C-alpha positions as CSV (number, residue, x, y, z in Angstrom):
1,M,24.7,1.4,-13.7
2,A,23.6,5.0,-13.4
3,M,19.9,5.6,-12.9
4,E,17.9,6.8,-15.9
5,E,15.5,9.6,-15.7
6,I,11.9,8.4,-15.0
7,E,10.6,9.6,-18.3
8,K,12.9,7.2,-20.1
9,I,11.9,4.4,-17.9
10,A,8.3,5.1,-18.6
11,E,9.0,5.1,-22.4
12,K,10.3,1.5,-22.2
13,I,6.8,0.1,-21.5
14,G,4.9,2.7,-23.5
15,I,3.9,5.2,-20.8
16,R,3.6,8.6,-22.3
17,K,5.1,11.7,-20.6
18,K,1.6,13.2,-20.0
19,E,0.6,10.1,-18.1
20,I,3.2,10.3,-15.4
21,I,3.4,12.7,-12.4
22,P,7.2,13.0,-11.6
23,W,8.4,13.0,-8.0
24,G,11.9,14.3,-8.8
25,K,14.1,12.8,-11.5
26,Y,13.8,9.1,-10.7
27,K,10.3,8.5,-9.3
28,A,6.8,9.1,-10.6
29,K,3.1,8.4,-10.1
30,V,1.2,7.0,-13.1
31,S,-2.2,8.6,-13.8
32,L,-5.1,6.2,-13.8
33,D,-6.2,8.0,-17.0
34,I,-3.8,5.7,-18.8
35,F,-6.5,2.9,-18.7
36,R,-8.6,4.9,-21.2
37,R,-5.8,4.2,-23.7
38,I,-4.6,0.7,-22.8
39,G,-7.6,-0.8,-21.0
40,K,-8.7,-2.9,-23.9
41,R,-5.3,-4.4,-24.7
42,K,-4.6,-8.1,-24.3
43,D,-2.9,-8.9,-21.0
44,G,0.8,-10.0,-21.0
45,K,2.0,-13.1,-19.2
46,L,1.9,-13.0,-15.4
47,I,4.8,-14.5,-13.5
48,L,4.2,-14.8,-9.7
49,V,7.1,-15.3,-7.4
50,T,6.7,-16.7,-3.8
51,T,8.9,-18.4,-1.3
52,I,8.9,-20.2,2.0
53,N,12.0,-18.4,3.5
54,P,14.9,-16.4,2.0
55,T,18.3,-18.0,1.8
56,F,21.0,-17.3,4.3
57,D,22.4,-14.6,1.9
58,G,19.0,-12.9,1.7
59,E,17.7,-14.2,-1.6
60,G,14.0,-14.1,-1.2
61,K,10.8,-13.1,-3.1
62,T,11.9,-9.5,-3.8
63,T,15.4,-10.3,-5.0
64,I,14.2,-13.1,-7.2
65,T,11.4,-11.0,-8.7
66,I,13.8,-8.2,-9.6
67,G,16.5,-10.6,-10.9
68,L,14.0,-12.5,-13.0
69,A,12.7,-9.3,-14.6
70,Q,16.2,-8.2,-15.3
71,A,17.1,-11.5,-16.9
72,L,14.0,-11.3,-19.2
73,A,15.0,-7.7,-20.2
74,R,18.5,-9.0,-21.1
75,L,16.8,-11.5,-23.4
76,G,15.2,-8.6,-25.2
77,K,11.7,-9.1,-23.7
78,K,9.4,-6.2,-22.9
79,V,9.1,-6.7,-19.2
80,C,8.2,-4.8,-16.0
81,L,7.7,-5.9,-12.4
82,A,5.9,-5.0,-9.2
83,I,6.9,-5.4,-5.6
84,R,5.4,-4.3,-2.3
85,E,6.2,-0.9,-0.8
86,P,8.4,-1.3,2.3
87,S,7.1,-0.4,5.8
88,I,9.3,1.9,7.8
89,G,8.8,-0.2,10.9
90,P,10.6,-3.3,9.6
91,V,13.1,-1.1,7.7
92,M,14.2,0.3,11.1
93,G,14.2,-3.1,12.7
94,I,16.2,-6.3,12.3
95,K,14.5,-7.1,8.9
96,G,15.9,-4.0,7.2
97,G,15.0,-2.6,3.8
98,G,12.6,-4.1,1.3
99,T,14.1,-3.1,-2.1
100,G,16.1,-6.3,-2.9
101,G,19.8,-6.7,-2.6
102,G,23.1,-6.8,-4.4
103,K,22.6,-6.2,-8.1
104,C,18.9,-7.0,-7.9
105,Q,17.4,-3.8,-6.4
106,V,14.8,-1.2,-7.1
107,V,16.2,2.3,-6.9
108,P,16.4,4.9,-5.5
109,S,16.4,2.4,-2.7
110,T,16.8,4.9,0.2
111,D,13.8,6.9,-1.0
112,I,11.7,3.9,-1.5
113,N,12.5,2.4,1.9
114,L,11.7,5.7,3.7
115,H,9.0,8.2,2.9
116,F,8.9,7.5,-0.9
117,T,5.9,9.3,-2.4
118,G,4.0,9.6,0.8
119,D,1.5,6.7,0.3
120,M,2.1,5.2,3.7
121,H,1.5,8.6,5.3
122,A,-1.7,9.0,3.3
123,I,-3.0,5.6,4.3
124,S,-2.1,6.2,8.0
125,I,-3.9,9.6,8.1
126,A,-7.0,8.2,6.2
127,H,-7.2,5.3,8.7
128,N,-6.7,7.6,11.8
129,L,-9.3,10.1,10.4
130,L,-11.9,7.3,10.7
131,S,-10.8,6.6,14.3
132,A,-11.1,10.3,15.1
133,L,-14.5,10.6,13.5
134,L,-15.7,7.6,15.5
135,D,-14.5,9.0,18.8
136,N,-16.0,12.4,17.8
137,H,-19.4,10.8,17.1
138,I,-19.4,9.1,20.6
139,F,-18.4,12.4,22.2
140,H,-21.2,14.4,20.5
141,G,-24.1,12.2,21.6
142,D,-23.6,8.8,20.0
143,K,-26.9,8.2,18.2
144,F,-25.9,4.6,17.4
145,H,-25.4,3.7,21.1
146,I,-21.9,2.4,20.5
147,D,-20.4,0.1,23.2
148,P,-16.9,1.5,23.9
149,R,-15.8,-2.0,24.8
150,Y,-16.5,-3.1,21.3
151,I,-14.7,-0.6,19.2
152,V,-12.9,-2.8,16.7
153,W,-11.2,-0.1,14.6
154,P,-7.6,0.5,15.9
155,R,-5.3,3.4,15.2
156,V,-2.2,2.9,13.1
157,M,1.3,4.2,12.6
158,D,4.1,3.1,10.2
159,M,6.5,2.1,13.0
160,N,7.1,-0.8,15.4
161,D,6.2,0.4,18.9
162,R,5.0,-2.3,21.3
163,N,4.2,0.2,24.0
164,L,1.3,1.4,21.8
165,R,-0.2,-2.0,21.1
166,N,-2.7,-1.5,23.9
167,V,-3.5,1.9,25.3
168,V,-6.3,3.9,27.0
169,V,-7.5,7.1,25.2
170,G,-9.9,9.9,26.1
171,L,-8.3,10.7,29.4
172,G,-8.0,14.2,30.8
173,G,-11.6,15.0,31.8
174,P,-14.9,15.5,30.1
175,K,-13.6,17.9,27.4
176,N,-11.1,15.4,26.1
177,G,-13.3,12.5,24.9
178,I,-14.8,9.3,26.3
179,P,-12.2,7.0,27.9
180,H,-11.9,3.6,26.3
181,Q,-9.3,1.0,25.5
182,D,-7.6,1.3,22.1
183,R,-4.7,-0.1,20.3
184,F,-2.2,0.8,17.5
185,S,-1.4,-1.5,14.5
186,I,1.3,-0.9,11.9
187,T,0.1,0.8,8.7
188,A,0.7,-2.2,6.5
189,A,-1.8,-4.1,8.6
190,S,-4.5,-1.4,8.1
191,E,-7.7,-2.4,6.4
192,I,-7.4,0.8,4.4
193,M,-4.1,-0.6,3.0
194,A,-5.8,-3.8,2.0
195,I,-8.8,-2.0,0.5
196,L,-6.5,0.4,-1.5
197,C,-4.6,-2.5,-3.0
198,L,-7.7,-4.4,-4.0
199,S,-9.6,-1.5,-5.6
200,K,-9.5,-0.9,-9.3
201,D,-10.5,2.8,-9.1
202,M,-11.8,5.5,-6.7
203,K,-15.4,4.4,-7.2
204,E,-14.6,0.9,-6.0
205,L,-12.4,2.2,-3.2
206,K,-15.3,4.2,-1.8
207,K,-17.7,1.3,-2.0
208,R,-15.2,-0.8,0.0
209,I,-14.7,1.9,2.6
210,E,-18.4,2.1,3.1
211,K,-18.5,-1.4,4.4
212,I,-15.7,-1.0,7.1
213,I,-17.1,-2.0,10.5
214,V,-15.6,0.3,13.2
215,A,-17.6,-0.7,16.2
216,Y,-20.7,-2.5,17.6
217,S,-23.6,-1.0,19.5
218,Y,-24.9,-2.3,22.9
219,D,-27.4,-4.4,21.0
220,E,-24.6,-5.8,18.8
221,K,-25.4,-4.0,15.6
222,P,-22.4,-3.1,13.4
223,V,-21.5,0.5,13.0
224,T,-19.9,1.2,9.6
225,A,-17.9,4.1,8.0
226,K,-21.0,4.7,5.9
227,K,-23.1,5.3,8.9
228,L,-20.6,7.7,10.3
229,R,-20.7,9.6,6.9
230,A,-16.9,9.2,6.8
231,V,-16.5,7.7,3.3
232,G,-15.9,10.9,1.3
233,A,-13.4,12.4,3.8
234,V,-11.4,9.2,4.1
235,A,-11.3,8.6,0.3
236,S,-10.2,12.2,-0.3
237,L,-7.0,11.5,1.5
238,L,-6.2,8.6,-0.9
239,V,-6.6,10.4,-4.3
240,D,-2.9,10.4,-4.9
241,A,-2.0,7.2,-3.0
242,I,-4.2,5.1,-5.3
243,K,-1.9,6.0,-8.3
244,P,0.9,3.4,-8.8
245,N,4.5,4.5,-8.2
246,L,7.0,3.9,-11.0
247,V,10.7,3.5,-10.4
248,Q,13.5,1.2,-11.9
249,T,15.8,-1.6,-11.1
250,T,19.6,-1.4,-11.0
251,E,19.6,-2.4,-14.7
252,G,16.9,0.1,-15.7
253,V,13.9,-2.3,-15.8
254,P,10.6,-0.4,-15.1
255,A,9.2,-1.3,-11.7
256,F,6.0,-0.5,-9.8
257,V,6.3,-0.2,-6.1
258,H,2.8,0.3,-4.8
259,G,1.0,-0.8,-1.6
260,G,2.2,-3.4,0.9
261,P,-0.5,-5.2,2.9
262,F,1.2,-7.8,5.2
263,A,0.7,-11.3,4.0
264,N,0.2,-12.8,7.4
265,I,-3.0,-10.8,8.0
266,A,-4.1,-9.7,4.5
267,H,-3.6,-10.8,0.8
268,G,0.1,-9.9,0.7
269,T,0.6,-8.5,-2.8
270,S,1.2,-5.0,-4.3
271,S,-1.8,-3.2,-5.7
272,L,-4.3,-4.7,-8.2
273,I,-4.1,-1.4,-10.1
274,S,-0.3,-1.8,-10.7
275,A,-0.8,-5.4,-11.7
276,K,-3.5,-4.5,-14.2
277,M,-1.3,-1.7,-15.5
278,G,1.8,-3.9,-15.9
279,L,-0.1,-6.6,-17.7
280,K,-1.4,-4.1,-20.2
281,L,1.9,-2.5,-20.8
282,A,4.4,-5.4,-20.9
283,D,4.7,-8.8,-22.5
284,Y,5.9,-10.2,-19.2
285,F,4.8,-8.9,-15.8
286,V,6.7,-10.3,-12.7
287,T,5.4,-9.8,-9.2
288,E,5.7,-11.2,-5.7
289,A,3.3,-12.5,-3.1
290,G,3.3,-14.3,0.2
291,F,4.9,-14.3,3.6
292,G,8.0,-16.2,4.8
293,T,7.2,-19.2,7.0
294,D,8.9,-22.2,8.5
């Protein structure tokens, strides 16, 4: 089945043209202003899909979530779904893409699996800005007396690279920072990712960022993003990333793909905002959660 233009997909669940921000013909961001219109509506029915492990043929949470939503649409139900945004690291590894399989996919799958609408990049940059501000604070006098052995905020990148799991930064002489041990995590494991997916709006996002602990002082007092005066700068990089992404399935069912915190270290669902939006717009909202385990 040929893809439909994103404006037509939005219409299926009552999203108005002025409430979407198109990214080409088949992808769009949805403005949070939509809640002014739909916020007081009664929620639809929530259907949560989780699994232990996928089958040998690859039928897991994502495939079943998409297939179930398509089945409900064939029955004439007003339905939409939400899945997690793929991380490029696993996409380029043995796991592969995260957009379903066979006739149960979200499309355009290549775009979604790779850079999509730039959310992963925005989260990575926001996270690493906080790392840079922390190191800059230490370099310029360190009024909080931070113990460089107890810096607990890593850097991130959206790629699997084991050589960067443990590194030493700040080498190269006195003009290039204070040497200390550091590490890289994958973007999906970032606390910024988890915070973005748990926040209902920018105001709550900022409050959660304020509480991030980045390091401890020599007398074991926590140093937070708020103390570093980093909250506004970090949040400014997430203004677009907090808006849900709207795409479609292979059968034209509206689908949100927004956020992807790993379920082995975080809550493992797509964004709370996309769930709230889907529940207000559709009679049936299908989503996935969890992490495969033996």
